[in-house]
N, C-alpha and C positions, 0 to 999 in steps of 0.2 A: 629769574634766570633767563627765560625766553624773552627776546626783544621783538615786539611786533609793531608795525607802523602802517599807516595808510599808504596806498599806492596811487600814483597819478596814472591811471590805466589807459591803455589803448583798447577801444571797443568797436564792435561792428555798429555801423549806422543801420538800424533795423529797417528803415524805409528803403535803403538802397539794396538790401539783400533779400527783401520779401519775407522777413521773419527769421528768428534765430533757429527755429527747428530745422531749417534747411541747411544751416551752415555749421552747426556743432557736430562733434564727433567724439568717439571714445579716445582714451589715451593711445598714443602711437603703438605701444607694445602689445595691445590686445586686438589690433585691427588685422584681420585675416585678408589675404589677397582679394577674395571675392567681395569683402566688405569695402576694401579700398576702392575698388571699381564702382561700387554702388554709391559711395560717398562722392566720387568724382562726378557721377551722373546727376546726383541730387541738386547740385548748384555749382556754378562756375566760381563761387566764392567760398565753397566749403573749406573749413580749416585743415582738412586732410592735405591740401596743397602746400601747407606750411609745415606740418608736423611729419608727413610721410609722402613726399612728392614721388611721382613715378620716374622722374628723370634720374639718370645714373649719377650725375653730379648733384646730389640731393641738397647739400647745403647752399650751393649757389642758386639753385632753382627756388628754394624757400626764400632766400634774401631778395631775389628779383621780384617774386610774387608779392612779398610784403611791401616793397617799395611801390610797386604799381598800385596796390590797393590803397595805400596811404595817399598817394598822389591823386587817385580818383575819388577820394572821400569815402571809400568803402569802409575803411578803418579810420577812426577819429580819436584823437587824444582828449581825454577828459579834462575839463577846465580846472579842476581842483582835486586834491587827493581825497581818497575815500577808502572805506572797507565795504565789503558786500556780504550781507547775510545770504547764504546759499542753501536752499531747501530742495531736497530730492525726495520724491514719493515713488515707491517701487513695490512690486509684488514678488513674493518668494514662491518657490516651487510648491509649497503646501497651500498656496492660495491666499495667504495672509498678506495684508498691505502694511507697509512700514513707512515712516518718515524720518529722515535724518537731516539735521541742520548743523551747519558750521559756518565759518567765516573765511572769505577770501581776502588775503592781506599780504603785506610784505614782511617776511620773516628774516631776521638777521642771521646770516650764515655763521655757524660755529663749528670748530673742529670737534669731531666725535669725542676726542680725548677729554674735552671739557665737561662732558656729561650733561649738556644742556639740550642738545638735539641728539636723539639716540636711534641708531639703526636697529632693525630686528632680524635681518637676514643678509646673507652674503650676496655679492654682486658679481657680474661677469664683465670682462674688459670690452667686448665688442660693442654693446650698446652705449657705453660711455664715450668711446671714440666718435661714434656717429652723432651723439647729442652735442658733444663739444664742438664739432665742426659746424653744426647748425646754430648754436648760440653765438659762436664767433662771427658767422656770416650775417645773422639777423640782428644781433645786439639786443635780443629780447627773450624773456621767459615766455614760451608759447603755451606751456601746460603747467598747471599747479601741481606741486607735490601734495600729498595727503598726510597730515599729521594729527596725532591724538594727544590730548592732555586730560588730566583727571581733576574735575571739579564737581564733586558729588552734589546732585540736586540743583545745579545751576544751569540755566538756559542762556545761551549766547543772545538769543532774541531779547530776553529781559534785560540783560546787562547793557545791550546797545539801545534799548528802548524802541525797538522796531514795531511798527504797526502799519495798517493801511495796505493798499494794493501793491503788488510787486512791480518793480521796474521791468522785469523780464518774466515771461511765462512761456516756456518752450517744452516740447516733448520729443523723445526719441524712443528707440527700442527698449531702453532700460526703464523708462517711466517719465515723470515730470520733473522739470527744472525751473525753479523760481529764484529770482534775485532781487534783493532790496539794497539800495545804495545808501550808505550812511556817511555823511560829510561833517556832522556835528563833532567838533573837536573834543568837547567834554565827554560825549558818549564813547568816542574812540579811545580817549585816555582811560576811561573806566575799564574798558575791555582789556587794554594793554596792561593796566595795573593788576587785573585779575589773573593774568598769565605770567606776571613778573617773577613769581616764585615757582613756576611750573617747569617741568621737563616736557619736551615734545618728542613723542615716539613717531618715527616715520612708518606709516602704514603702507603707503605706495609712493614710489618715486625715488628709491635709493640711487638708481643710476643718475637721475636728473640732479639729485642733491650733490653727489660726488662730482658730477660735471660742473655744477655751479661753483663748487670750491676751487676746482682747477681754473675756471674762468676768472674768479676773483683774484687768484694769485697771479694770473697773467696781467689783468687790467690794473690792479692796485688802485681802484677808485672806490669811493663810498657807495655809489649806485650798484656796483658789481658785488658789493658785500651783502646783498640780500637776495632772496628768492621768492617768487610767487608761490604762496602756500594756501591751502585750505586746511583749517584746523577745526576739529570737532571734539566734543567732550566724550570720552569713552564711556561715560555713564549713560549716554543716549541709547534708547532702545533700538534706534535705527543703525547702530554700528554693528554690522554683520560680517562674519568671516565664513566663506565657503571653503570646502576642502579643496586641496590641490593634489590630484591623483597622479601617479607615475606610470607612464607607458614605455615599455621596453620594445623598441622596434627592431633592433638587431637580434641575431640568433643568440640563444642561450648557450652557455658553456656545458650544459648537461641536458639530458632528456627530461621530460616532465615527471616521470616516475622517480628518477633519481633525485630530482629537486624536491619532490614531496617527501621522500625519505630523509633527505638532509634537513628539511624544515622541521620534521618531526622530532629531531634531536633537541631543538630549542623552543619549539612552539607546540602547544596543544592544538590539534587540527580537527576540524569537522567539515563535512561537506557544506557548502554555502547554504544556509537555511533560507528558503524562499520567503521574501516578504519581511524578514526580521531585520530592522535597522542595526547598523553597527553601533556599539557602545564604545566609550573611551577604552583604549587599550586593545582594540580589535583591528586587524588589518585583513582586508579581503584580497586574496591572490587569485587572479583570473588567468588560466592557462587554456590552450586550445582544446584540451580533452578533460579538463576538470576545473572546478571552482571551489576554493578552500577559504575557510575563515580561520585566522590565526590568532592565538592568544599566547603571550609570552610566558615561557617558563623561566625559572631563575637562571638557566643557562644563557638565555637570550639577554637578560638584563646584565649578566656578567660581561658581555661583549662591549657594554657601554661604561664599564667601571671607571675608565680614565676620563670620562667627560664630566664637566661641571653638573651639579645637581639639577639646575634649571633646564639644561639641555637633555639630560637623561630622562626627564619626565615626559618628553614629547614622543608621540607615535612616529613622527617623521624621522626622528633620530634612531628609533628602533629599526625602522625599515632600512635606512641607509647603513647603520652600523652593524646590523645582525644579518641582513639579507642581501641587499644590493651590492655592497662592497665585498664582504668575505665570501659569499656563496657564488655570486654571479659576476663579480669583477666589473660592475657597472658604476660609472660616475655620473655626475649631473649632465655632462656634455653628451652622453649617450641616451638621454631621456627626452621625452616630450611630456607636456603637462596639460591637464584639463581639470575643470572643476565639476564636470558633468559625469555622473556614474555611467550613463548610457554610452557616452562617447568612448570612455575607457574600455567598456565591455565590447562594444562594436569593433573597436580596433583589433581586438584579439579574434573575435568570431569571424570577421571578414578576412583574416589573414594579413592585415596591415601591420600587426604587431605580434610578438611572440609571448608577451606577458603584460599584465597590468596589475598594479597594486593600488587598492582603493583605501583611502585614509579618512578619518574624521578630522575636521578642522581643529587647530589649537584654539583654546579659549582665549578671551581677551586677558584674563588673569595670567595665563601662561605666557602670552606675548609680553606682557608688562614685566613679569618676573625675569624673563630672559634679558630684556633690555636693562633693567635695574641691576642685574648681575654683571652687566658689561659683556654679555655673550651675544653670539649670532646664531640664528637658526640656519639650516641648510638653505640653498637657493630655492626659491619658489615654494616656500613653506606655507604661505598664506594667500588667500584671494579675497581681499576686502571687496564687498559688494554693496551697492552698485559702484561702478567706476565713475569718477568725476567726468563731467562733460568738458571737453576742450573747445574753446572758442567764446566763452563767456567774457573773459578778461585776459588781457595780455599785459605783461610788465616790461617796459623798456629798462635795460640795465647797462647799456654801453653804446658805442658808436653804431649807427649815426645819430642816435637819439640824444646823447648827453655829451 
């Protein structure tokens, strides 16, 4: 089902930029303002100038910078199509080190209705408008989306026959990034064949994917019919989902004592036990004067009765459907999100927020079940970690390249 191809990439000339560690960056949507400034300072060629320019006319600035870098030889078009094995090494909060491997390539765009590429969560309109302006101006996929497929016990490295030293070896705050280039047509065909009957679940990059669909429909060209993608086997131990906690910064519609009483009607409540981790089905509620651990009673589950079974099973659905919506009248637009417990708690204790709700992450099995059922999780339900580095590979998809 999934159609993957080699990409004739645009890449940094490492000799010109002084090493890729200086020019790579996280995806645009996780870069905080202070990090944006730090990336600008790190190198005059850091990719942040393409994906998140400081200029008000962001798309035009990105296009101008891209043209200048190509003209100066900072970015160079690869002489032949290739796919790239991409390995990330990272450390989790418990001190354990993991490795995740996947492949950077060109993925044929498919309407979600065809069931070949599957989203797992809802999107917001603002980021899509911004990304569409940038792809129109630059004619390039600047950041890969992150997709998952299911091939139990099969390593992409083995299918591609990758060995030897990497083409790229870089580091940043999230860990190590290594890249191997594969140009052998037979090896690429083997990997493409292994995915031919697979569905690809979008882990990260829903806004970019939907933007690419809109751009394809505008351009009506073969090149615009694909997107730069990183695909990894969800059977990999390095595929990690972190929780995405909800922070309510606006005032609550009731005082905390009343809220606790309302929650007690649908949840078993205990004072937050110090040091005991949350288990599946538990939600932590942090308020200025109390911290509560919530476990759903049948009354809470009844609030989700109209939802599909795969969605009802999610803690995030319970939070939105039984607490945030009906009790607090809070929708996604009134929330901020973090995957760090401490950040969520600190927002309340410092007075920057009125409440925080801490969740467990959904499992990979739950994400896959939602996708295969043709359903969508609420916005910001997952945080796949680590994020892919932007700046390793770019894919030209339209004018002025083609």
